[in-house]
C-alpha positions, 0 to 999 in steps of 0.5 A, a space after each residue: 214861108 220862112 220861119 226865123 223865130 219861135 212864137 211860143 209854145 202850146 204848153 204855155 199859150 193862153 189863147 189858141 188859133 182855131 185852125 192848127 197845122 202840124 209839122 211832124 219831126 223826128 226828135 233828132 231834127 229838133 237840133 237843126 236850126 236850118 231845115 225845110 219842112 212840110 205841114 200836115 196840110 202840105 204847106 212847105 216852110 223853111 226854118 232858119 232860127 235866128 236864136 241859138 236854140 233848139 226846137 221842142 215839142 209844141 213850139 209855135 212856128 207861126 200864129 195869127 188870129 185864125 191859124 197856127 203852125 205847131 211842132 209835133 215830135 214823133 215817138 222814138 223807139 226807146 228803152 226805158 230803164 227802171 233801176 231798183 237800186 243806186 247800185 243798178 243805176 250806177 252800173 248802167 250809167 257807167 256802162 252807157 257812159 263808156 259807150 257815149 250813149 245819150 240819155 234823158 231822165 223822166 222821174 225815176 226812169 232813164 231813157 235811151 234810144 233803142 239799141 239791141 246791145 243795150 237791151 242785151 246788157 240790161 238783161 245780163 245785169 238784170 236791170 228792169 227795163 221796157 221797150 216802148 214808143 214814146 214822145 220825148 220833149 227834147 232831142 237826144 244830144 250826143 256829147 263829143 268826147 275823146 279818150 286821149 
């Protein structure tokens, strides 16, 4: 089966099909518009999105009256940074920006993919953090930049 459009998302769906198959993806695969995947029931799908959009957790790839196929994002190994002041936030944001590390924000927390060097930096700066496995809603996007 070839998937070219996203039907919707389970977060906003009013009526669900009774049978659900899941496609488990790592968060960085959400950026791929063309890929081959296998559902948890062993069905192989091709994804070639016509729209210029990224996949997100809960996207419905296929749905009829009885079946639906849904994207389920796997948990990432993350550092959840919890600065206690604007000074700490500025310090760590500056340091991570210099390293071109992508970050996401949820509430008062900054999320970055686990890196032992970032963990050492947070310890040196005495910035509260925790390492955890967590599902992210969208992929970490690296932004290209050069220091010309």
